Structures are given as C-alpha cells and as structure tokens.
C-alpha positions as CSV (number, residue, x, y, z in Angstrom):
1,M,-24.6,45.4,28.8
2,K,-24.7,43.4,31.9
3,K,-26.4,40.4,30.0
4,L,-23.9,40.5,27.6
5,L,-21.0,40.3,30.0
6,L,-22.7,37.4,31.5
7,F,-23.1,35.6,28.3
8,C,-19.3,36.0,27.5
9,L,-18.4,34.9,31.0
10,F,-20.3,31.7,30.8
11,F,-18.4,30.7,27.5
12,L,-15.1,31.5,29.2
13,L,-16.0,29.3,32.3
14,T,-17.1,26.3,30.2
15,G,-15.0,23.5,29.0
16,C,-15.0,20.2,27.5
17,W,-16.8,17.6,29.7
18,N,-14.5,14.7,29.0
19,Y,-11.2,16.9,28.7
20,Q,-8.2,15.1,29.6
21,E,-4.4,16.0,29.6
22,L,-2.5,14.7,26.7
23,N,0.2,13.3,28.9
24,E,-2.3,10.9,30.4
25,Y,-2.7,9.1,27.3
26,A,-0.2,6.4,25.4
27,I,-0.4,7.3,21.9
28,V,-0.1,4.6,19.6
29,T,1.1,5.2,16.0
30,G,1.4,1.6,14.8
31,M,0.0,-1.8,15.4
32,A,1.2,-5.4,14.6
33,V,-0.8,-8.9,14.5
34,D,1.3,-12.2,15.3
35,Y,-0.3,-15.4,15.8
36,K,2.0,-17.6,18.5
37,D,1.1,-20.6,20.7
38,D,-2.3,-20.6,19.3
39,K,-2.9,-16.9,20.4
40,Y,-2.9,-13.6,19.0
41,E,0.0,-11.4,19.7
42,V,-0.9,-7.7,19.2
43,S,2.0,-5.1,19.6
44,F,1.4,-1.5,19.9
45,L,4.3,1.2,18.9
46,I,3.7,3.9,21.5
47,A,5.0,7.5,21.0
48,N,6.8,8.9,24.3
49,G,6.4,12.4,23.5
50,N,7.2,13.8,27.1
51,K,11.0,14.0,26.4
52,S,13.0,17.3,26.8
53,E,13.7,19.3,23.6
54,Q,17.3,18.3,23.8
55,E,16.3,14.6,23.5
56,Q,14.9,12.9,20.6
57,T,11.2,11.5,20.7
58,K,11.3,7.9,21.4
59,T,9.1,5.0,21.1
60,S,8.2,1.9,22.8
61,L,7.1,-1.4,21.6
62,I,4.4,-3.0,23.8
63,S,3.0,-6.6,23.4
64,G,0.0,-8.4,24.8
65,E,-1.6,-11.9,24.0
66,G,-5.1,-13.2,24.1
67,E,-7.7,-15.7,22.4
68,T,-9.2,-12.8,20.7
69,I,-7.6,-9.5,19.1
70,Y,-9.5,-7.7,22.0
71,N,-8.1,-9.7,24.7
72,A,-4.8,-9.2,23.5
73,I,-5.0,-5.4,23.6
74,K,-6.6,-5.4,26.9
75,D,-3.5,-7.7,28.0
76,I,-1.5,-4.4,26.4
77,S,-3.2,-2.3,28.6
78,L,-1.9,-4.4,31.9
79,A,1.6,-3.1,31.1
80,S,0.8,0.5,30.3
81,P,0.7,3.1,32.8
82,K,-1.5,5.3,30.7
83,E,-4.7,4.9,28.7
84,L,-3.9,3.6,25.2
85,Y,-5.1,6.0,22.3
86,V,-5.2,4.9,18.9
87,S,-6.6,8.1,17.0
88,H,-3.0,8.7,15.8
89,L,-2.7,5.0,14.1
90,S,-0.6,5.1,11.0
91,V,-0.1,1.7,10.2
92,V,-1.4,-1.9,10.9
93,I,1.1,-4.9,10.0
94,I,-0.3,-8.2,10.0
95,S,1.8,-11.5,9.8
96,E,1.5,-13.7,6.6
97,E,0.0,-16.5,8.9
98,I,-2.6,-14.3,10.2
99,A,-3.5,-13.4,6.6
100,K,-3.5,-17.0,5.5
101,N,-6.3,-18.2,8.1
102,G,-8.3,-15.0,7.6
103,I,-8.5,-11.4,9.0
104,S,-12.1,-10.8,9.4
105,N,-12.0,-10.5,13.0
106,L,-9.3,-7.9,12.7
107,L,-11.2,-5.9,10.2
108,D,-14.3,-6.1,12.7
109,Y,-12.2,-4.9,15.5
110,L,-10.8,-2.1,13.4
111,L,-14.3,-1.1,12.3
112,R,-15.5,-1.0,15.6
113,E,-13.0,0.6,17.4
114,P,-14.5,4.3,18.1
115,Q,-10.9,6.0,18.4
116,A,-9.6,4.6,15.1
117,H,-9.7,7.2,12.3
118,Q,-9.6,4.2,9.6
119,N,-7.4,6.3,7.3
120,F,-4.4,4.3,8.1
121,Y,-2.4,1.9,5.9
122,L,-2.8,-2.1,6.3
123,L,0.1,-4.1,5.2
124,I,1.2,-7.5,5.5
125,S,4.7,-8.6,6.4
126,K,6.7,-10.7,4.3
127,D,9.4,-13.2,5.4
128,T,9.3,-11.8,9.1
129,E,7.1,-11.3,12.1
130,A,4.7,-8.3,12.1
131,S,6.1,-7.0,15.3
132,N,9.6,-6.9,14.0
133,I,8.7,-4.4,11.0
134,L,7.7,-2.0,14.0
135,S,11.0,-2.4,16.0
136,I,13.2,-1.4,13.1
137,L,14.6,2.2,13.7
138,S,15.4,4.7,11.2
139,P,17.7,7.8,11.1
140,L,14.9,9.4,9.0
141,S,12.1,9.5,11.4
142,D,11.6,9.1,15.3
143,Y,8.6,7.0,14.8
144,P,9.0,3.7,12.6
145,S,5.3,3.7,11.7
146,Q,5.3,7.3,10.3
147,N,8.3,6.4,8.3
148,I,6.6,3.3,6.8
149,A,3.4,5.6,6.0
150,S,5.6,8.1,4.4
151,N,7.4,5.6,2.3
152,I,4.0,4.3,1.0
153,S,2.9,7.9,0.2
154,N,5.9,9.0,-1.6
155,T,6.6,5.4,-3.1
156,A,3.0,5.3,-4.8
157,K,3.4,8.9,-6.2
158,L,6.6,7.9,-8.2
159,Q,6.1,4.1,-8.9
160,G,3.5,1.5,-10.0
161,K,4.8,-1.2,-7.7
162,I,2.7,-0.5,-4.7
163,S,-0.9,1.2,-4.0
164,D,-1.6,4.1,-2.0
165,A,-4.3,2.2,-0.3
166,S,-5.7,3.0,3.1
167,F,-7.7,0.8,5.4
168,N,-10.9,2.6,4.0
169,L,-10.1,1.6,0.4
170,F,-9.3,-2.0,1.3
171,M,-12.6,-2.3,3.0
172,E,-14.3,-0.5,-0.1
173,K,-13.2,-3.6,-2.1
174,Y,-13.6,-6.2,0.4
175,L,-17.4,-5.2,0.8
176,S,-18.1,-4.6,-2.7
177,T,-20.0,-7.3,-4.9
178,G,-17.4,-8.7,-7.4
179,F,-14.3,-7.1,-6.2
180,E,-11.3,-8.9,-4.2
181,P,-8.8,-6.7,-2.3
182,V,-5.0,-6.5,-2.5
183,M,-2.5,-5.3,0.0
184,N,0.8,-3.9,0.2
185,S,3.5,-6.0,1.7
186,I,6.7,-5.1,3.5
187,T,9.9,-7.0,4.5
188,I,13.2,-6.2,6.5
189,I,16.5,-6.1,4.8
190,G,19.6,-6.9,7.0
191,N,20.2,-7.9,10.5
192,V,16.6,-7.7,12.5
193,K,18.3,-7.6,16.0
194,E,21.0,-5.2,15.3
195,G,18.3,-2.9,13.3
196,Q,16.3,-2.8,16.7
197,S,19.2,-1.3,18.6
198,S,19.0,2.4,19.2
199,D,22.7,2.7,18.1
200,S,21.7,1.6,14.3
201,K,20.1,4.9,13.8
202,D,23.5,6.7,14.2
203,K,25.3,4.5,11.6
204,T,26.0,5.7,8.2
205,K,25.0,2.3,6.9
206,Q,21.9,1.2,8.8
207,D,22.1,-2.7,10.1
208,A,18.6,-3.3,8.9
209,Y,15.8,-1.2,7.3
210,T,12.1,-2.0,5.9
211,K,11.4,-2.1,2.6
212,L,8.1,-2.1,0.6
213,D,7.7,-5.4,-1.6
214,S,5.1,-6.4,-4.1
215,L,1.3,-6.7,-3.6
216,A,-0.5,-9.4,-1.7
217,I,-3.3,-11.2,-3.4
218,F,-6.6,-11.9,-1.2
219,Q,-9.6,-13.8,-1.9
220,K,-12.3,-12.2,0.6
221,D,-10.3,-11.9,4.0
222,K,-7.6,-14.5,3.3
223,F,-4.0,-14.0,1.8
224,V,-3.6,-16.6,-1.4
225,T,-0.5,-15.5,-3.0
226,W,2.4,-13.0,-3.7
227,A,2.3,-10.8,-6.9
228,T,5.8,-10.4,-8.5
229,Q,7.1,-6.8,-8.8
230,E,5.7,-6.9,-12.6
231,E,2.5,-8.4,-11.9
232,S,2.1,-5.9,-9.1
233,I,2.6,-3.0,-11.8
234,G,0.2,-4.7,-14.1
235,I,-2.5,-4.8,-11.4
236,D,-2.0,-1.2,-10.6
237,L,-2.3,-0.5,-14.4
238,I,-5.5,-2.3,-14.6
239,L,-7.1,-0.8,-11.5
240,G,-5.8,2.6,-12.8
241,E,-5.0,3.6,-9.3
242,I,-1.5,5.1,-10.2
243,N,-0.2,7.9,-12.4
244,N,3.6,7.6,-12.5
245,F,5.4,4.3,-13.1
246,Y,8.8,3.4,-14.7
247,L,9.4,1.0,-17.4
248,N,12.8,-0.5,-18.6
249,V,12.3,-0.5,-22.4
250,P,14.8,-2.4,-24.3
251,C,17.2,-0.6,-26.6
252,E,20.1,-2.5,-28.4
253,N,21.6,-4.4,-25.5
254,S,20.7,-2.3,-22.8
255,F,17.6,0.0,-21.5
256,A,15.9,3.3,-22.2
257,V,14.2,4.2,-18.7
258,T,10.9,5.5,-19.5
259,L,8.8,7.4,-16.8
260,S,5.1,7.6,-17.2
261,N,3.7,11.0,-16.1
262,D,-0.2,10.6,-17.1
263,Y,-2.0,7.6,-17.3
264,K,-5.6,6.5,-17.9
265,V,-7.4,3.3,-18.5
266,K,-11.0,2.5,-19.8
267,Y,-13.1,-0.6,-19.6
268,T,-15.6,-2.3,-22.1
269,I,-17.8,-4.8,-20.3
270,E,-19.7,-7.1,-22.4
271,K,-21.5,-10.3,-21.6
272,N,-18.9,-12.6,-23.0
273,K,-15.7,-10.3,-22.9
274,I,-13.9,-7.6,-21.4
275,K,-11.6,-5.1,-22.7
276,V,-9.0,-3.2,-20.8
277,S,-7.6,-0.1,-22.9
278,A,-4.8,1.7,-21.1
279,E,-3.1,4.7,-22.2
280,A,0.0,6.6,-20.8
281,E,2.1,9.5,-21.9
282,G,5.7,9.8,-20.5
283,T,9.3,11.1,-20.8
284,L,12.6,9.4,-21.4
285,R,14.7,9.5,-17.9
286,E,18.1,7.4,-19.2
287,V,19.2,6.5,-22.6
288,D,21.8,4.0,-22.5
289,C,22.1,2.8,-26.2
290,K,22.9,4.8,-29.4
291,I,19.4,5.0,-30.7
292,D,18.7,8.5,-32.6
293,L,16.2,10.2,-30.7
294,E,15.7,12.9,-33.6
295,K,14.3,9.9,-35.9
296,E,10.6,9.4,-35.7
297,E,10.8,5.6,-36.4
298,D,13.2,5.1,-33.7
299,I,10.8,6.9,-31.2
300,K,8.0,4.9,-32.5
301,Q,9.9,1.7,-32.1
302,L,10.6,2.8,-28.5
303,E,6.7,3.6,-27.8
304,K,5.8,0.1,-29.4
305,S,8.4,-1.7,-26.9
306,A,6.8,0.4,-24.0
307,E,3.2,-0.7,-24.9
308,D,4.3,-4.3,-25.3
309,I,5.6,-4.1,-21.7
310,M,2.7,-2.8,-20.4
311,R,0.6,-4.9,-22.2
312,K,2.6,-8.1,-20.7
313,Y,2.7,-6.8,-17.2
314,M,-1.2,-6.5,-17.4
315,V,-1.7,-10.0,-19.0
316,D,0.7,-11.7,-16.5
317,A,-1.5,-9.7,-13.7
318,I,-4.7,-11.3,-15.2
319,Q,-3.4,-14.8,-15.4
320,L,-2.2,-14.6,-11.8
321,A,-5.7,-13.5,-10.7
322,K,-7.3,-16.4,-12.8
323,N,-4.8,-18.9,-11.4
324,N,-5.9,-18.1,-7.8
325,K,-9.6,-17.6,-8.7
326,T,-9.8,-13.9,-7.5
327,D,-11.0,-11.0,-9.4
328,V,-8.7,-8.2,-7.7
329,F,-9.6,-6.0,-10.7
330,G,-13.3,-5.5,-9.8
331,F,-14.3,-6.7,-13.2
332,G,-17.3,-8.5,-11.4
333,A,-18.3,-4.9,-9.7
334,K,-18.4,-3.4,-13.4
335,Y,-20.1,-6.4,-14.8
336,Y,-22.8,-6.3,-11.9
337,K,-23.3,-2.8,-12.5
338,K,-24.1,-3.1,-16.2
339,Y,-25.9,-6.4,-16.3
340,P,-27.2,-7.0,-12.5
341,Y,-29.8,-9.7,-13.7
342,D,-27.1,-11.9,-15.4
343,Y,-24.5,-11.3,-12.7
344,H,-27.1,-12.9,-10.1
345,R,-27.7,-16.0,-12.3
346,I,-23.8,-16.5,-12.0
347,Q,-23.3,-18.9,-9.1
348,N,-19.9,-17.8,-8.4
349,W,-18.1,-14.9,-10.1
350,N,-14.4,-15.8,-9.3
351,D,-15.2,-19.2,-11.1
352,Y,-16.8,-17.4,-14.1
353,F,-14.1,-14.9,-13.9
354,V,-11.5,-17.5,-14.9
355,T,-13.2,-18.6,-18.1
356,L,-14.1,-15.1,-19.1
357,P,-12.0,-13.8,-22.3
358,I,-10.2,-10.6,-21.1
359,E,-8.6,-8.4,-24.0
360,V,-5.7,-6.0,-23.3
361,E,-4.7,-3.0,-25.4
362,A,-1.9,-0.5,-24.7
363,K,-1.0,2.8,-25.9
364,F,2.1,4.9,-25.1
365,Q,3.5,8.2,-26.5
366,Y,6.6,10.3,-25.4
367,T,5.8,13.7,-24.8
368,R,9.4,14.9,-24.0
369,K,12.8,13.3,-24.4
370,G,14.2,15.0,-21.4
371,S,16.9,17.8,-21.1
372,L,19.1,16.1,-23.8
373,E,18.1,16.0,-27.7
374,Q,20.1,12.8,-27.9
375,S,21.7,10.3,-25.7
376,L,25.3,10.7,-24.9
377,E,26.6,7.8,-26.7
378,R,24.8,9.1,-29.9
379,E,26.4,12.7,-29.1
380,E,29.8,11.1,-28.7
381,Q,29.4,9.3,-32.3
C-alpha cells in the first residue's frame, strides 16, 4: 500500500520540464511579408489575451526588417517584451512583389520553423501591401487573421471561386512532379487608414474590409499572373477541389441562378491527349424569367446552358495556364504516374503541356427546383 501511495505521489509531483506560463508568450496569429528598400519587412499580428473580461481582446501589429526572413523576425523580437510563439498561426500573407521574385526562402523558413503547425492559409495580397491586410479591423472578429481564415473556410464551401487550400496543400503541389501551385488572393475594399482605426469596428458601415479575390497562378515558387473569377472557377472545377459552386445560367433576358451541391471530375490520360469529364448535380436558387419549369424540354435547355458555362470556364482556365506555361492542374503528375518512362523523355513538361490537346466534357443535371414549382413570373401569368 505504501508503494502504491509513493507511486501516485511521484506523478503528482512531476511536471513538464519545459513548462512556461502562457502570459510569457506573444501569441502570433498572422504573418505578413513585404519587400521594402531592398529588405524584407515581416509583420506579426499578436493577440493580447491578457485583457479583462469586460474588455475586448485586442491585437498588435509589430514589424521588423532584415536581409533575410529570419533576420526580419529576429528584429521583431527586439520590439517584443515576450517570446514570440507561432503555433497559433492562422494566415501568412505575402505581397505581390515578393511572390513575383520567388517565395522559396519563405517556404523554407515556414517548413523549418519548429513551432509552426503548417496548417495555416497562405495568401497573396492584391493591390496593397501584405501588412495592410492584417491591420484591417472587423466587427465580426477580434482577430483579423482569424477573420480571414474563417472567410476562406466558409467561402470555399459555398462558392467555387477560391480554394480551401492550406500551406500543406500548397507545398504538396509545389513539391510534386508535374504540378504547379495556385494561391488564394485577398484585397482591401475601402479606405485603408480609416479601416485600421479601432473606431471602424463600431460603425454600421465599415470604412474598409478585406475581401477574397481570384486565384493567383504560380510557376514553381514565382507568381506569374492573376486568374479572373470565371477562370478561378474553371481551375477549381478541373482540380475537383470544390463541391458547391454557383452558375448564372442565361434565361431569356435574365438568369436562372444554379447551385451545384454534388460534383465530381474524372481524367482520361493518354500519351497524346488528356480528357477531363466533369459531372454536377444542383438546384435552382433564383429564376428571373418566365420559363416553364414543368416542361422537361425547358429544364433540359437550362441544363445544357449550365454545361456550356462549365465547359467555357474550364476551357478558359486551360488556355490561361497554357499561355503562361504552367500546369496548375497536375496533368503532368497524372501523366508521370501512368507513363513514367515517357514523362522522363520530355525535357520540359510545361512546354509539352502547352502543345498537349486537352478535351473537356461537362454534364449537369437538376435534382430539385427549390421550394417553388414555378418562377413567380410564370405563376403571375
């Protein structure tokens, strides 16, 4: 009995050898990387969680500069009274200038950082500095970084314009043979300076807010061009990384808004041709025309129009990728898996990809027409 008591006491008295109080750390929730005056400028968004319950949790944006990413981060530590802790990192924003020159050194740092869990989102800032993105306050969240992360997750589930792609997924494509990565972009709508003010959160209409934009196209670690909203949907359709997406299907002089809630894509890889077959099922969410939804031929016409739109988005996305010599669809990876010997005989896959015929096939079917059997205009008739 005495041995049992001593055994229990041993575990009660022991603790973590490297245990530290949480308030000894500066919790980093967001990171931005810009390039100014031939130096890297890294900004950390730090959560100040030691406020009273009556006060809102606030954040601080601290910046440092250096010849390298690591030097810039060490420069930040000179201004922080607490040890920087990046395990709660939600987003990393990079400027367009940084992306154009290549982000291999940033990727190397993020991979080597032992504290980083590497499940954060990687984005490129559009038409603004990366640090500005993290400084825009929102009434919906105390942390701008968490606001952006939640926006990506929710928007990716409901629309096909962006990808719910974490840093891990970006690196998976970046390191794969015959695969080039894409990245979500983010911009600021409104007055940046006023949006940085704490008073902005209390206003009914915000002075500025962040908004997710179209996809950024990369070749290896370098940004090459922007995709349009439609091309972004086309890229995601081919990648098959989405489930829900909206289509404005032409209907007389207006549109029938269609939501896809079930989507799948198949690939047929041949030595001299690639075929992409996309299939979707969906529902009508808005009908602004006098079409008769009880007539099978009218429904078939809407389905054909939806298929034409899907096909156009995918064809335009393929053409964008070919124009920039970057296979963001991973056709090269699929080709390599099926024909490894032939792949190694190709000197440059991206050059070969430009000349490779790619056939696109789209199929769409309505499973439900919504709560109404007819459009209101038809019911009025």
